[in-house]
Backbone as a printed PyTorch tensor [residue, N CA C, xyz], in Angstrom:
tensor([[[ -8.8170,   0.9000,  33.3820],
         [ -8.5620,   1.4790,  34.4450],
         [ -6.9380,   2.1820,  34.4490]],

        [[ -6.2560,   1.5540,  33.8100],
         [ -5.1590,   2.0070,  33.8030],
         [ -5.0580,   3.5010,  32.8030]],

        [[ -5.7640,   3.0290,  32.0740],
         [ -6.0980,   4.1400,  30.8710],
         [ -6.4490,   5.2170,  31.4390]],

        [[ -7.5060,   5.0870,  32.3040],
         [ -8.2090,   6.0450,  32.9040],
         [ -7.6460,   7.1660,  33.7620]],

        [[ -6.5190,   6.2810,  34.3390],
         [ -5.4720,   6.9010,  35.2260],
         [ -4.8180,   7.7670,  34.6760]],

        [[ -4.1150,   7.1840,  33.5850],
         [ -2.9880,   7.9410,  33.0320],
         [ -3.4420,   9.1190,  32.2170]],

        [[ -4.7680,   9.4060,  31.6630],
         [ -4.9440,  10.3860,  30.7300],
         [ -5.0250,  11.8410,  31.9150]],

        [[ -5.7810,  11.4690,  32.9840],
         [ -5.4410,  12.9510,  33.9110],
         [ -4.2950,  13.0390,  34.3950]],

        [[ -3.2500,  11.8800,  34.8320],
         [ -2.0310,  12.0540,  34.9260],
         [ -1.2890,  13.0320,  33.9120]],

        [[ -1.6550,  12.6000,  32.9500],
         [ -0.6050,  13.1300,  31.7110],
         [ -0.9550,  14.6960,  31.6120]],

        [[ -2.5410,  14.7830,  31.5050],
         [ -3.0730,  16.0930,  31.4090],
         [ -2.3390,  17.1850,  32.3340]],

        [[ -2.3340,  16.3540,  33.6630],
         [ -1.9920,  17.2380,  34.8430],
         [ -0.5550,  17.6690,  34.6410]],

        [[  0.3470,  16.9300,  34.1440],
         [  1.5270,  16.7720,  34.0300],
         [  1.9340,  17.9020,  32.8580]],

        [[  1.3550,  18.2530,  31.7330],
         [  1.2320,  18.7340,  30.4960],
         [  0.9730,  20.3470,  30.8750]],

        [[ -0.1070,  20.2290,  31.7430],
         [ -0.4880,  21.5420,  32.6060],
         [  0.3700,  22.2660,  33.2150]],

        [[  1.2860,  21.5230,  34.2770],
         [  2.5220,  21.9270,  34.9780],
         [  3.5490,  22.3960,  34.2220]],

        [[  3.9090,  21.6220,  33.1200],
         [  4.7640,  21.8260,  32.3120],
         [  5.0220,  22.9620,  31.8330]],

        [[  3.7660,  23.2200,  30.8760],
         [  3.1340,  24.4750,  30.2930],
         [  3.2130,  25.5050,  31.3910]],

        [[  2.8580,  25.3770,  32.3460],
         [  2.7050,  26.5270,  33.5930],
         [  4.0790,  27.1770,  33.8090]],

        [[  5.0280,  25.9800,  33.9610],
         [  6.5570,  26.4490,  34.2220],
         [  7.1380,  26.9550,  33.1620]],

        [[  6.6810,  26.8920,  32.0860],
         [  7.4280,  27.3310,  30.6850],
         [  6.9880,  28.5590,  30.5600]],

        [[  5.5710,  28.7770,  30.6890],
         [  5.5770,  30.4580,  30.7830],
         [  5.9280,  31.1720,  31.8660]],

        [[  6.2800,  30.8500,  32.8200],
         [  7.1440,  31.5510,  33.8110],
         [  8.4860,  32.1540,  33.3990]],

        [[  8.8380,  31.2380,  32.7720],
         [ 10.3640,  31.2220,  32.3590],
         [ 10.6180,  31.6900,  31.0740]],

        [[  9.6640,  32.1560,  30.3240],
         [  9.5220,  32.2510,  28.9310],
         [ 10.4410,  33.4750,  28.4350]],

        [[ 10.2440,  34.6330,  29.2440],
         [ 10.8700,  35.6990,  29.2710],
         [ 12.2700,  35.5190,  29.5360]],

        [[ 12.5000,  34.7470,  30.6070],
         [ 13.9520,  34.6660,  30.9140],
         [ 15.0350,  33.8890,  29.8600]],

        [[ 14.2630,  32.4380,  29.2930],
         [ 14.6170,  32.0460,  28.2840],
         [ 14.8490,  33.2700,  26.7620]],

        [[ 14.1350,  33.8580,  26.5620],
         [ 13.9960,  34.6510,  25.4440],
         [ 15.3470,  35.3510,  25.3220]],

        [[ 15.2890,  36.4050,  26.5450],
         [ 16.3170,  37.3330,  26.8980],
         [ 17.5490,  36.5690,  26.8160]],

        [[ 17.8250,  35.3440,  27.1350],
         [ 18.8500,  34.5000,  27.4740],
         [ 19.9300,  33.8680,  25.9570]],

        [[ 18.6240,  33.7810,  24.6880],
         [ 18.8530,  32.8620,  23.6260],
         [ 20.4940,  33.8900,  23.1930]],

        [[ 20.2940,  35.4160,  23.1350],
         [ 21.1680,  35.9850,  22.4530],
         [ 22.8430,  35.2410,  22.9140]],

        [[ 22.6830,  35.0320,  24.2560],
         [ 24.5330,  34.6120,  24.6280],
         [ 24.4830,  33.3450,  24.3360]],

        [[ 23.9470,  32.3250,  23.7290],
         [ 23.9590,  31.1510,  23.1730],
         [ 24.1310,  31.2240,  21.5720]],

        [[ 23.8980,  32.4610,  20.8640],
         [ 24.0320,  32.6220,  19.3990],
         [ 25.8400,  31.7180,  19.3040]],

        [[ 25.9760,  31.2060,  17.8730],
         [ 27.1610,  30.8670,  17.5380],
         [ 26.9200,  30.4660,  15.9680]],

        [[ 28.0260,  30.6330,  15.2700],
         [ 27.8690,  30.2960,  13.9100],
         [ 27.4830,  29.0540,  13.4560]],

        [[ 27.8450,  27.8800,  14.4760],
         [ 27.7450,  26.4690,  14.3580],
         [ 26.0950,  26.1090,  14.4960]],

        [[ 25.7950,  26.8870,  15.7750],
         [ 24.2310,  26.8830,  15.9150],
         [ 23.0050,  27.3410,  14.7160]],

        [[ 23.6840,  28.8460,  14.2980],
         [ 22.9230,  29.4070,  13.2230],
         [ 22.7970,  28.8330,  11.8080]],

        [[ 24.0800,  27.7820,  11.4890],
         [ 23.8160,  27.1610,  10.4970],
         [ 23.2820,  25.5800,  10.7300]],

        [[ 23.3200,  25.3050,  11.7180],
         [ 22.3620,  23.9330,  11.9330],
         [ 20.7770,  24.3190,  12.1730]],

        [[ 20.1130,  25.4220,  12.5580],
         [ 19.0820,  26.1170,  12.9140],
         [ 18.6800,  26.1550,  11.5260]],

        [[ 19.6590,  26.7470,  10.7000],
         [ 19.0440,  27.6650,   9.3580],
         [ 18.8880,  26.3510,   8.4480]],

        [[ 19.6260,  25.1140,   8.8850],
         [ 19.4500,  24.1790,   7.6520],
         [ 18.1410,  23.0990,   8.2520]],

        [[ 17.9710,  23.2500,   9.3850],
         [ 16.8550,  22.2570,   9.8830],
         [ 15.2560,  23.0920,   9.6150]],

        [[ 15.3730,  24.2220,   9.8610],
         [ 13.9320,  24.8970,  10.0550],
         [ 13.1700,  24.7990,   8.8140]],

        [[ 13.4800,  24.8420,   7.8660],
         [ 12.7420,  24.8040,   6.6860],
         [ 11.8490,  23.5470,   6.7360]],

        [[ 12.4690,  22.2790,   7.3590],
         [ 11.7170,  21.1660,   7.5020],
         [ 10.2330,  21.2130,   8.0420]],

        [[ 10.2580,  22.0450,   9.0880],
         [  9.0550,  22.3840,   9.8320],
         [  8.0580,  23.2370,   9.0950]],

        [[  8.2990,  24.0380,   7.9210],
         [  7.0310,  24.3910,   7.0530],
         [  6.0900,  23.5970,   6.9960]],

        [[  4.9250,  24.2290,   6.7470],
         [  3.8690,  23.4140,   6.4680],
         [  3.9250,  22.9620,   4.7090]],

        [[  4.3080,  24.2080,   3.8200],
         [  4.4670,  23.6500,   2.7430],
         [  5.5420,  22.5460,   2.2350]],

        [[  6.7370,  22.4430,   3.2310],
         [  7.5780,  21.3780,   3.1360],
         [  7.0150,  20.0290,   3.5630]],

        [[  6.2040,  20.1000,   4.6280],
         [  5.5480,  18.8780,   5.2970],
         [  4.6250,  18.3510,   4.2160]],

        [[  3.8720,  19.2720,   3.6550],
         [  2.9290,  18.6020,   2.7100],
         [  3.3460,  18.1640,   1.5480]],

        [[  4.5690,  18.6740,   0.9350],
         [  5.1530,  18.2900,  -0.3960],
         [  5.8030,  16.9370,   0.0870]],

        [[  6.3640,  16.6370,   1.0420],
         [  6.8860,  15.3700,   1.5130],
         [  5.8000,  14.1660,   1.5920]],

        [[  4.7840,  14.7220,   2.1730],
         [  3.8780,  13.6920,   2.6740],
         [  2.9240,  13.1890,   1.3120]],

        [[  2.8210,  14.0870,   0.4080],
         [  2.2740,  13.8870,  -0.7350],
         [  3.1610,  13.1790,  -1.8820]],

        [[  4.3670,  13.3770,  -1.5870],
         [  5.5430,  12.7320,  -2.5360],
         [  5.3310,  11.4470,  -2.2360]],

        [[  5.6900,  11.0650,  -0.8680],
         [  5.6840,   9.7060,  -0.1520],
         [  4.3240,   8.9920,  -0.5260]],

        [[  3.3300,   9.7190,  -0.4810],
         [  2.1820,   8.9410,  -0.6880],
         [  1.8590,   8.2730,  -2.0400]],

        [[  2.4070,   9.0150,  -3.4070],
         [  2.6350,   8.9670,  -4.4000],
         [  3.3800,   7.8430,  -4.8540]],

        [[  4.5620,   7.7740,  -4.4080],
         [  5.8340,   7.0380,  -4.4930],
         [  5.4550,   5.5600,  -4.1000]],

        [[  5.0470,   5.4610,  -2.7660],
         [  4.8200,   4.2940,  -2.2390],
         [  3.7170,   3.5680,  -2.5120]],

        [[  2.6740,   4.2150,  -3.3300],
         [  1.9430,   3.6850,  -4.1050],
         [  2.1700,   2.9010,  -5.1000]],

        [[  2.9830,   3.7330,  -5.8890],
         [  3.5470,   2.9610,  -7.5210],
         [  4.6640,   1.9490,  -7.0700]],

        [[  5.1950,   1.8420,  -6.0240],
         [  6.3120,   0.8740,  -5.4940],
         [  5.8600,  -0.1250,  -4.4550]],

        [[  4.5440,   0.0880,  -4.2730],
         [  3.8330,  -0.9420,  -3.5790],
         [  4.3600,  -1.4110,  -1.9710]],

        [[  4.1910,  -0.1030,  -1.5170],
         [  4.7340,  -0.0550,  -0.0640],
         [  3.2530,   0.4890,   0.6200]],

        [[  2.7620,  -0.7630,   1.1540],
         [  1.2130,  -0.1170,   1.7510],
         [  1.5280,   0.7290,   3.2200]],

        [[  2.4500,   0.1710,   3.7970],
         [  2.7000,   0.7610,   5.0860],
         [  3.4100,   2.0600,   4.9760]],

        [[  4.3830,   2.4410,   4.1940],
         [  4.3430,   4.0930,   3.9680],
         [  3.4280,   4.4640,   3.2660]],

        [[  2.5970,   4.3600,   2.9000],
         [  1.4790,   4.9230,   1.7820],
         [  0.8180,   5.5100,   3.0180]],

        [[  0.2470,   4.1800,   4.1020],
         [ -0.5420,   4.9540,   4.8500],
         [ -0.0580,   5.7240,   5.6510]],

        [[  1.2500,   5.7290,   6.3170],
         [  1.6760,   6.6430,   7.0430],
         [  1.7560,   7.9990,   6.5940]],

        [[  2.3260,   8.2250,   5.0650],
         [  1.9850,   9.1380,   4.7580],
         [  1.0550,   9.8110,   4.1400]],

        [[ -0.2610,   9.1910,   3.9530],
         [ -1.4680,   9.3730,   3.8300],
         [ -2.0970,  10.0580,   5.1440]],

        [[ -1.7310,   9.3850,   6.4940],
         [ -2.4440,   9.9820,   7.6400],
         [ -1.7570,  11.0830,   8.2240]],

        [[ -0.1610,  11.0650,   8.0330],
         [  0.5070,  11.9350,   8.4730],
         [ -0.2610,  13.3830,   7.8280]],

        [[ -0.5260,  13.3670,   6.4850],
         [ -1.2090,  14.6340,   6.0810],
         [ -2.0880,  15.1910,   6.4840]],

        [[ -3.0020,  14.1590,   6.7210],
         [ -4.4970,  14.4170,   7.4430],
         [ -4.0160,  15.2670,   8.7450]],

        [[ -3.0530,  14.3970,   9.3690],
         [ -2.6430,  14.9760,  10.8990],
         [ -2.1520,  16.1320,  10.8030]],

        [[ -1.2060,  16.2420,  10.0120],
         [ -0.8690,  17.9890,   9.9350],
         [ -1.5730,  18.6540,   9.5050]],

        [[ -2.6030,  18.4940,   8.7720],
         [ -3.7760,  19.3580,   8.2340],
         [ -4.6510,  19.7150,   9.3520]],

        [[ -5.0320,  18.5180,   9.7980],
         [ -6.2730,  18.8140,  11.2670],
         [ -5.3950,  19.3800,  12.3260]],

        [[ -3.9710,  18.9690,  12.8780],
         [ -3.8910,  19.9180,  13.5870],
         [ -3.3820,  21.2440,  13.0190]],

        [[ -3.0300,  21.2980,  12.0980],
         [ -2.6520,  22.9540,  11.5980],
         [ -4.0940,  23.8830,  11.4260]],

        [[ -4.9870,  23.4460,  11.4680],
         [ -6.4300,  24.1780,  11.2830],
         [ -6.7270,  24.3970,  12.8350]],

        [[ -6.4350,  23.6600,  13.8130],
         [ -6.7460,  24.1920,  15.2130],
         [ -5.7300,  24.6720,  15.7320]],

        [[ -4.5510,  24.8110,  15.3570],
         [ -3.0800,  25.5720,  15.6020],
         [ -3.3660,  27.2570,  15.1610]],

        [[ -3.8240,  27.0490,  13.7090],
         [ -4.1950,  28.7370,  13.3400],
         [ -5.4990,  29.1140,  13.9700]],

        [[ -6.3030,  28.3920,  14.3260],
         [ -7.1630,  28.9040,  14.9280],
         [ -6.8880,  29.3700,  16.4090]],

        [[ -6.2410,  28.7770,  17.1210],
         [ -5.9180,  29.0850,  18.3250],
         [ -4.7040,  30.4710,  18.2300]],

        [[ -4.0960,  30.2980,  17.6700],
         [ -2.9860,  30.9920,  17.8060],
         [ -4.0450,  32.7360,  17.1610]],

        [[ -4.5990,  32.7950,  16.2800],
         [ -5.3850,  33.9080,  15.9310],
         [ -6.8070,  34.4680,  16.9750]],

        [[ -6.9990,  33.4470,  17.8450],
         [ -7.8740,  33.5580,  18.8620],
         [ -7.0800,  34.1790,  20.2980]],

        [[ -5.8850,  33.6710,  20.6340],
         [ -5.3500,  33.8420,  21.6440],
         [ -4.4050,  35.1950,  21.5190]],

        [[ -3.5970,  35.4810,  19.9990],
         [ -3.1410,  36.7120,  19.8890],
         [ -1.7710,  36.8300,  20.6890]],

        [[ -0.9370,  36.1930,  20.8010],
         [  0.2010,  36.2920,  21.5130],
         [  1.2400,  36.8030,  20.7130]],

        [[  1.7030,  37.9350,  21.2840],
         [  3.0510,  38.5940,  20.0770],
         [  4.4410,  37.6440,  20.3190]],

        [[  4.8970,  37.3550,  18.8610],
         [  5.8970,  36.8330,  18.9130],
         [  7.2530,  37.5800,  19.6090]],

        [[  8.2490,  36.6200,  20.1750],
         [  9.2530,  37.5170,  20.9720],
         [ 10.0500,  38.6010,  20.2930]],

        [[ 10.0440,  38.3740,  18.8550],
         [ 11.2560,  39.4110,  18.1020],
         [  9.9350,  40.6290,  17.3360]],

        [[  8.6350,  40.5920,  17.7440],
         [  7.8230,  41.5490,  17.8220],
         [  7.9270,  42.9270,  18.3360]],

        [[  7.3630,  43.8300,  17.9570],
         [  7.6970,  45.1020,  18.5710],
         [  6.6120,  45.1670,  19.7330]],

        [[  5.4620,  44.2760,  19.8440],
         [  4.7540,  44.0460,  20.6630],
         [  4.7450,  43.0690,  21.8020]],

        [[  6.0840,  42.5650,  21.7460],
         [  6.6090,  41.3180,  22.9790],
         [  6.1760,  41.4380,  24.1260]],

        [[  6.4770,  42.7890,  24.8880],
         [  6.3560,  42.9110,  26.2950],
         [  4.5810,  43.2270,  26.4540]],

        [[  3.7740,  43.1640,  25.4820],
         [  2.3370,  43.8530,  25.7840],
         [  1.6620,  42.3050,  26.6250]],

        [[  2.4160,  41.0350,  26.1900],
         [  1.2250,  39.9530,  26.7560],
         [  0.5480,  39.5600,  25.8080]],

        [[ -0.5400,  38.6460,  26.0500],
         [ -1.7010,  38.4740,  25.2910],
         [ -2.3470,  39.4410,  24.9440]],

        [[ -2.9510,  39.6980,  23.7930],
         [ -3.9600,  40.6080,  23.4530],
         [ -4.6610,  40.0770,  22.7390]],

        [[ -5.3290,  38.8050,  23.1090],
         [ -6.4590,  38.6460,  22.5620],
         [ -6.6120,  38.5030,  21.0790]],

        [[ -7.8900,  38.0830,  20.5380],
         [ -7.8300,  37.8630,  19.0390],
         [ -7.4730,  38.6980,  17.9450]],

        [[ -6.8260,  38.4080,  17.0360],
         [ -6.2240,  39.2330,  16.1820],
         [ -5.5140,  38.5090,  15.0330]],

        [[ -5.3690,  39.4000,  13.9570],
         [ -5.1650,  38.8190,  12.7330],
         [ -3.7570,  39.5030,  12.0660]],

        [[ -3.5260,  40.5610,  12.8140],
         [ -2.2250,  41.1770,  12.5970],
         [ -1.2180,  40.5940,  13.0110]],

        [[ -0.1740,  40.8360,  12.0040],
         [  1.4040,  40.4380,  11.6700],
         [  1.8810,  40.2380,  12.9050]],

        [[  2.7270,  38.8020,  13.1650],
         [  3.0210,  38.9180,  14.4170],
         [  2.8950,  38.7080,  15.6020]],

        [[  1.0730,  38.5600,  15.5530],
         [  0.3380,  38.9650,  17.0110],
         [  0.2540,  36.9880,  16.6700]],

        [[  0.8850,  36.2780,  16.4330],
         [  0.4850,  34.6810,  16.4180],
         [  1.3430,  33.9530,  17.0700]],

        [[  2.1070,  33.7360,  18.0190],
         [  2.9960,  32.9620,  18.6640],
         [  2.2020,  31.5480,  18.9910]],

        [[  1.5330,  31.8310,  19.8220],
         [  1.0420,  30.5440,  20.6380],
         [ -0.5250,  30.2240,  19.6790]],

        [[ -0.1960,  28.5690,  19.6410],
         [  0.9660,  28.0100,  19.6380],
         [  1.8150,  28.0320,  18.9000]],

        [[  3.0360,  27.1960,  18.6910],
         [  3.9670,  27.2320,  17.6030],
         [  3.6720,  26.2870,  16.4200]],

        [[  3.5120,  26.7830,  15.1130],
         [  3.0330,  26.0220,  14.0220],
         [  3.7060,  24.7700,  13.6090]],

        [[  5.2280,  25.2930,  13.5370],
         [  6.2060,  24.2430,  13.0980],
         [  6.3010,  23.1110,  14.5870]],

        [[  6.0930,  23.4580,  15.3760],
         [  6.0410,  22.5660,  16.6270],
         [  4.8630,  21.6090,  16.3030]],

        [[  3.7850,  22.0700,  16.1350],
         [  2.3670,  21.5650,  15.9020],
         [  2.4950,  20.4160,  14.6890]],

        [[  3.3960,  21.0330,  13.4350],
         [  3.2530,  20.2290,  12.2690],
         [  4.3220,  18.9920,  12.4660]],

        [[  5.3330,  19.4800,  13.0160],
         [  6.3590,  18.3200,  13.1180],
         [  6.2160,  17.4330,  13.9840]],

        [[  5.3940,  17.7910,  15.2140],
         [  5.0660,  16.5780,  16.2260],
         [  3.9280,  15.5820,  15.6950]],

        [[  3.1790,  16.2560,  14.9570],
         [  2.1600,  15.4740,  14.0850],
         [  2.3700,  14.3390,  13.2240]],

        [[  3.5310,  14.8870,  12.2910],
         [  3.9410,  14.0780,  11.5320],
         [  4.9350,  12.9450,  12.0670]],

        [[  5.6690,  12.9740,  13.0060],
         [  6.7890,  12.3740,  13.5650],
         [  5.9710,  11.2930,  14.7290]],

        [[  4.6410,  11.8090,  15.2160],
         [  3.9530,  10.8630,  15.8190],
         [  3.3900,   9.6080,  14.7920]],

        [[  2.9810,   9.8750,  13.8380],
         [  2.4890,   8.6290,  12.8410],
         [  3.4440,   8.0370,  12.0460]],

        [[  4.8540,   8.8930,  11.8340],
         [  5.4140,   7.9270,  11.2780],
         [  6.3990,   6.8980,  12.6250]],

        [[  6.2900,   7.5350,  13.2990],
         [  6.8000,   6.8760,  14.9890],
         [  5.6420,   5.6050,  15.1560]],

        [[  4.7160,   5.7020,  14.6520],
         [  3.7730,   4.6840,  15.2000],
         [  3.8840,   3.6680,  14.1880]],

        [[  3.8910,   3.9700,  12.9200],
         [  4.3010,   2.8210,  11.7040],
         [  5.7820,   2.3960,  11.6350]],

        [[  6.6210,   3.1170,  12.2110],
         [  7.9170,   2.6100,  12.2240],
         [  8.5640,   2.9000,  13.9170]],

        [[  8.2910,   2.3840,  14.5380],
         [  8.5640,   2.3370,  15.7980],
         [ 10.4200,   2.3100,  16.4530]],

        [[ 10.8140,   1.4340,  15.4370],
         [ 12.4540,   1.6550,  15.3930],
         [ 12.9470,   2.9500,  15.0760]],

        [[ 12.3590,   3.7270,  14.3270],
         [ 12.7830,   5.3560,  14.4810],
         [ 12.1130,   6.3260,  15.1760]],

        [[ 11.3030,   5.9390,  16.1140],
         [ 10.7070,   6.9410,  16.9700],
         [ 11.3780,   7.7460,  17.5050]],

        [[ 12.9300,   7.4360,  18.3730],
         [ 13.8230,   8.1450,  18.9360],
         [ 14.4490,   9.3490,  17.6580]],

        [[ 14.6050,   8.7950,  16.8360],
         [ 15.1960,   9.7060,  15.6550],
         [ 14.3570,  11.0120,  15.0180]],

        [[ 13.1550,  10.3110,  15.1560],
         [ 11.9540,  11.3390,  14.5610],
         [ 11.7020,  12.4720,  15.7160]],

        [[ 11.2530,  11.9690,  17.0980],
         [ 11.0110,  13.0020,  18.1350],
         [ 12.5920,  13.9520,  18.0670]],

        [[ 13.3920,  13.1910,  17.8430],
         [ 14.6150,  14.3490,  18.1850],
         [ 14.5740,  15.1540,  17.4280]],

        [[ 14.5270,  15.0470,  16.1050],
         [ 14.5450,  15.9600,  14.8510],
         [ 13.4540,  16.7740,  14.8630]],

        [[ 12.1500,  16.8190,  15.4100],
         [ 10.8980,  17.1150,  15.6180],
         [ 11.2280,  18.3780,  16.6620]],

        [[ 11.9540,  17.7620,  17.9460],
         [ 12.2690,  18.6230,  19.1670],
         [ 13.2790,  19.5390,  18.7720]],

        [[ 14.2330,  19.0010,  17.9510],
         [ 15.5040,  20.3710,  17.1990],
         [ 14.8240,  21.2730,  16.5150]],

        [[ 13.8170,  20.7630,  15.4970],
         [ 13.1620,  21.9810,  14.8990],
         [ 12.3530,  22.9310,  15.5580]],

        [[ 11.2670,  22.4910,  16.6140],
         [ 10.7100,  23.2020,  17.6530],
         [ 11.5250,  24.0210,  18.2210]],

        [[ 12.7450,  23.5200,  19.1240],
         [ 13.5480,  24.7030,  19.6040],
         [ 14.3490,  25.2460,  18.9960]],

        [[ 14.4040,  24.9480,  17.8660],
         [ 14.9730,  26.1260,  16.6510],
         [ 14.3620,  27.3940,  16.5440]],

        [[ 12.7890,  27.2000,  16.6590],
         [ 11.6480,  28.2410,  16.5380],
         [ 12.5170,  29.4930,  17.9550]],

        [[ 12.3610,  28.6540,  18.9250],
         [ 12.8170,  29.4970,  20.1790],
         [ 14.2330,  30.2560,  19.8450]],

        [[ 15.0920,  29.4870,  19.3620],
         [ 16.3850,  30.0920,  18.9870],
         [ 16.5080,  31.1210,  17.7700]],

        [[ 15.4070,  31.0260,  16.9800],
         [ 15.0380,  32.3150,  16.3340],
         [ 14.6170,  33.4150,  16.4740]],

        [[ 13.9650,  33.2820,  17.9170],
         [ 13.2970,  34.3360,  18.6100],
         [ 11.9750,  34.5740,  17.8890]],

        [[ 11.5060,  33.4330,  17.1980],
         [  9.9740,  33.5850,  16.2780],
         [  9.0450,  32.5950,  17.4370]],

        [[  9.1950,  32.0290,  18.4580],
         [  8.4860,  31.4850,  19.7550],
         [  9.1870,  31.5260,  20.8470]],

        [[  8.0810,  31.4010,  21.7750],
         [  8.3550,  31.1430,  23.2650],
         [  8.4730,  29.6520,  23.6650]],

        [[  9.2410,  29.3550,  24.6360],
         [  9.1710,  27.9430,  25.0010],
         [  8.0970,  27.2490,  24.8540]],

        [[  7.1680,  28.2050,  25.6500],
         [  5.6520,  27.5620,  26.0530],
         [  4.7850,  27.2750,  24.8330]],

        [[  5.3100,  27.9060,  23.8850],
         [  4.6040,  28.1200,  22.5070],
         [  4.7150,  26.6910,  21.8800]],

        [[  6.3520,  26.3870,  21.7680],
         [  6.4570,  24.7490,  21.5410],
         [  6.0250,  23.6790,  22.2570]],

        [[  5.8740,  23.7130,  23.5220],
         [  5.1910,  22.7520,  24.2070],
         [  3.9300,  22.4660,  23.7220]],

        [[  3.2590,  23.8200,  23.7960],
         [  1.5330,  23.8350,  23.1440],
         [  1.5650,  23.0560,  22.1300]],

        [[  2.1820,  23.6030,  21.0310],
         [  2.4510,  22.7140,  19.5590],
         [  2.6050,  21.4150,  19.8540]],

        [[  3.5680,  21.1040,  20.2190],
         [  4.0670,  19.5610,  20.2540],
         [  3.3290,  18.8280,  21.0920]],

        [[  2.2780,  19.3560,  21.9120],
         [  1.3420,  18.4350,  22.6630],
         [  0.2380,  18.2920,  21.6970]],

        [[ -0.4470,  19.7240,  20.8200],
         [ -1.1440,  19.4760,  19.8770],
         [ -1.0750,  18.9140,  19.0870]],

        [[ -0.2560,  18.9050,  18.0950],
         [  0.1310,  17.8510,  17.1230],
         [  0.2550,  16.4150,  17.5800]],

        [[  0.9270,  16.1990,  18.7740],
         [  0.8300,  14.9020,  19.1920],
         [ -0.6930,  14.1000,  19.3480]],

        [[ -0.9670,  14.9780,  20.1680],
         [ -2.5510,  14.3450,  20.6520],
         [ -3.5080,  13.9940,  19.0550]],

        [[ -3.5060,  14.9310,  18.6340],
         [ -4.3320,  14.8160,  16.8650],
         [ -3.6850,  13.8530,  16.0200]],

        [[ -2.6610,  13.3690,  15.9380],
         [ -2.2350,  12.6540,  15.3100],
         [ -2.0390,  11.1730,  15.9250]],

        [[ -2.2200,  11.1980,  17.2260],
         [ -2.4230,   9.7950,  18.1020],
         [ -3.7190,   9.6960,  17.6380]],

        [[ -4.7530,  10.3330,  17.8800],
         [ -6.2750,  10.2490,  17.9130],
         [ -6.5450,   9.6790,  16.4170]],

        [[ -5.8070,  10.4760,  15.4850],
         [ -6.3600,   9.9360,  14.0250],
         [ -5.6410,   8.4620,  13.7510]],

        [[ -4.2550,   8.3230,  14.4930],
         [ -3.5210,   6.8240,  14.2520],
         [ -4.5330,   5.5850,  14.6180]],

        [[ -5.5360,   6.1170,  15.9340],
         [ -6.2030,   5.3470,  16.6400],
         [ -7.0730,   4.6670,  15.7110]],

        [[ -7.9570,   5.9060,  15.4610],
         [ -8.9420,   5.4900,  14.5020],
         [ -8.7460,   5.3490,  13.1330]],

        [[ -7.6170,   5.0510,  12.6210],
         [ -7.6130,   5.2550,  10.9530],
         [ -8.2230,   4.1300,  10.3620]],

        [[ -8.8740,   2.8640,  11.2830],
         [ -9.5280,   2.3970,  10.2370],
         [-10.9660,   2.8740,   9.9080]],

        [[-11.4930,   3.8000,  10.3700],
         [-12.4350,   4.2550,  10.4400],
         [-12.4360,   5.7910,   9.5120]],

        [[-11.2650,   5.8600,   8.8300],
         [-10.8630,   7.0510,   7.9070],
         [-11.4470,   7.1000,   6.6320]],

        [[-12.2130,   7.7150,   5.8740],
         [-12.6790,   7.7210,   4.6360],
         [-11.1540,   7.2630,   3.6680]],

        [[-10.8340,   6.7220,   2.5420],
         [-10.0740,   6.4820,   1.6230],
         [ -9.0340,   5.2840,   1.6360]],

        [[ -9.9600,   4.6790,   2.6260],
         [ -9.4910,   3.4900,   2.2750],
         [ -8.2230,   2.8500,   3.3990]],

        [[ -7.8620,   3.4410,   4.0950],
         [ -6.7410,   3.3130,   5.1340],
         [ -6.9450,   1.8810,   6.0410]],

        [[ -6.9060,   0.6420,   5.5020],
         [ -7.1860,  -0.3720,   6.1090],
         [ -6.2430,  -1.0410,   6.3970]],

        [[ -4.4450,  -0.8190,   6.4370],
         [ -3.6390,  -1.7830,   6.5720],
         [ -3.8470,  -2.2260,   8.2130]],

        [[ -3.8860,  -3.8170,   8.2140],
         [ -4.1260,  -3.9980,   9.0840],
         [ -2.9480,  -4.9030,  10.1780]],

        [[ -1.5850,  -4.5910,   9.0830],
         [ -0.3200,  -5.5800,   9.8650],
         [  0.4820,  -4.9400,  10.7600]],

        [[  1.2390,  -5.2010,  11.5850],
         [  1.8110,  -4.7690,  12.6580],
         [  2.7460,  -3.5290,  12.0940]],

        [[  3.1550,  -2.9760,  13.3540],
         [  3.7740,  -1.5700,  12.4940],
         [  5.3920,  -1.9440,  12.1370]],

        [[  5.4740,  -3.1640,  13.1150],
         [  7.1180,  -3.7850,  13.0780],
         [  7.2910,  -4.7240,  11.7100]],

        [[  5.9680,  -4.7610,  10.8570],
         [  6.1820,  -5.6560,   9.8160],
         [  6.8620,  -4.9230,   8.6070]],

        [[  7.6560,  -5.7900,   7.8510],
         [  7.9110,  -4.7130,   6.6800],
         [  7.2490,  -4.8170,   5.5900]],

        [[  7.1240,  -3.9460,   4.7970],
         [  6.2540,  -3.5460,   3.4780],
         [  6.7620,  -4.7460,   2.8510]]])
């Protein structure tokens, strides 16, 4: 009963937050240049590559291979499901961004608003791919390693906000991406026992490998 109430409430909250972000997207984007600094430039430049699809895929695959060799089943399962969550959420994100066709803040057509289906360069702002990917991976690892939940989500949020700082996305883009990545990852984690490939770890996430 509680879950049945929470889901609509969470959906309503998301819609409200996304709607508010859409209203202030332009204002935030216009304000970013006033907050530019060498320190923030260096910080964002350092963490931004972590959110790229190639980086996350390499990290997940490397962790899956390494953990299998050193017999760390929890880390192995987390890496495997993270890779699946990243790929699944990424596929949805890729489809949505080309269906919506929203110009990026730094694009020549930024003031044109949503243009609709398009595969043109820089007409793919909504939702953010970086936000989708990092929140998908963070959600899985947070489920397996609860003590790291806040550092993981803090890093994911920093990477996502960095995309706004770089004028590659609007705030609403990263909110939508974060929600998409989190939801897909949570669904996969909940049904992990039914996944192909033998994801059968039954132990508590708090237990050491």
